[in-house]
N, C-alpha and C positions, 0 to 999 in steps of 0.2 A: 832517064827521061820518060821511058815507057810507064814507070810507076806513077810519075807525076800526072801524065795524061789520063791514066785510069782514075786517079784520085780526083782530078778536076772533073772528069766526066761523071763520076758517081756523085760528087757534091752538087753538080748542076742538075742531075736527074732527080736528086732528092728534094728539089724545090727550095733548097736553102740559099741559093744564090740569087741576088737581084740584079746581077750583071751577066750579060752574055759573054761569049768567049772573046769578044773584042774589047770588053771593058765598058761598053755602053750600057746605060740603064735600060732595063726591060720594063715595059708596061705590064701591069698585072690586070688581067681581065676583071671587070666589075663582078661577074658571077663567081669568081674564084675567091673573093673576099668574104669571109664568114661574117654574117650579120648577127647581132645579138638575137637570141630566140625569145619570142614572146608567145610561143606556141605550146607552152607547157600544158599538158592535157591529162595529168593524173589527178582525177577529181575525187574528193571525199564526198560520198552521197548520203551516208547515214552513219551515226555513231551511237553505240549502246554502251553506257558506262555503268559499272556495278561496283559499289563500295564493299570492301571485304575487311572490316576493321580499320586498320591504319593504311591500307593500300587499296588500289583501285584496279579493276580490269577493264580495258578498253576493247570493244569489238568494233572494228572500223571497216566499213564497206567502201571499196575503191573501184572506180571504173577507169580503164585506160586501154587504148587500142594496142595492146601488146602484140608485137609481131614475132617474138622469139627472143633469143639471148641478146640480140643487138639493140632492142628497144622494148623495155618493159618497166612497169612500176616496181621500183626496187626498195621502197620504204615509206613509212609514215611517221609523223612526229606529233607529240602532245606538247603544246607550248603555253607557258604561263604568261600572264599579261605583261610582265617585264621583259619578255623575249627569251626567257630561259627554256631550253628544250629539256624535257624530262626524259631520262634514259635509265631504265632498270640496270643496264649494263653500260658502264662508262666507256667501254671499248667499242661499242656499236656506233656506227655513223648516224643511226636513227633510233627513235623510240622503239620501232619495230622494223627490223631488217627483213625484207622479202627476198628470198634466196633464188627464186626462179620465176620465169614468165608464167602468166595465166591466160594465154591467148585463147584457150577454149573454155575458160571459166570467167565470164564477165557479166555483171560485176562480181567481185569476190570479197569475202569478209575474212579478215585475219585478226586474231586477238593477241593481246599482251597483258599479262598480269604483273603484279608487283610494282605498280606505278605509285609512287608516293607524291601526293599533292599537299602542299602546305595548307593548314587549316584556314589561313587567311585568304587563300585563293578561292574565289567563287565562280570564276570563269576560266576556261582553257580554250585554245584553238587547236583544231586537228587539221593537219595538212599532209598531202601526199607528194612524193617525189618520183620522177621518172628518170631513168638512166641517161637519156639523151637530152631532155629539155630542162631537167631540174624541177624546182618548185615553181608554182605559179598557177596551178589549176584551182578548182573550187575548194575552198576551205570551209570548215564548219566551226562556228563559235558555240561552245557548249556552256550554258549557265548551269552550274552544278546545284543551284538551289531550286531549279525548276524541273519537275518530273518528266515532262514530255513537251516536245515541239514537233514540227513537221520533219525536222532533220536529225533529231536525237531523242534518246530516252536515258534518264538517269534513275538508277535504283540505289537508294541509300539504305544502309543497315540500321538506321536509328529508330 
């Protein structure tokens, strides 16, 4: 009997139960229900793209209010117009995985080489991801046929 009481108490404390000990339904406070986040704030602010033969190197500047290991910009992607995310390493969750917070270095720029873009693609989009809120911050569309804009620079080797 004692083991059952302990198990029931632990189950109830874990927040897994929607019934109180009498079997009546509990009301969940409105503030306890997680709302979908639209506060994603990992913003791409500038992209420098350099062609190196058949591959490209992306230098991506990101700004995010990193607070430490619990909330930081943890990656960025290069995306083709059809939605394909280009990854030099198929095992990586992003085109460029960011391994640590940059709370004292904002904005920050990180590079990724070895990116293969199909010759037919003339535009890519670069987006950033943050550990807590995911994607949804400012993205930059890069026209690979245009050398410069306010938000990017493209250097081709032809």
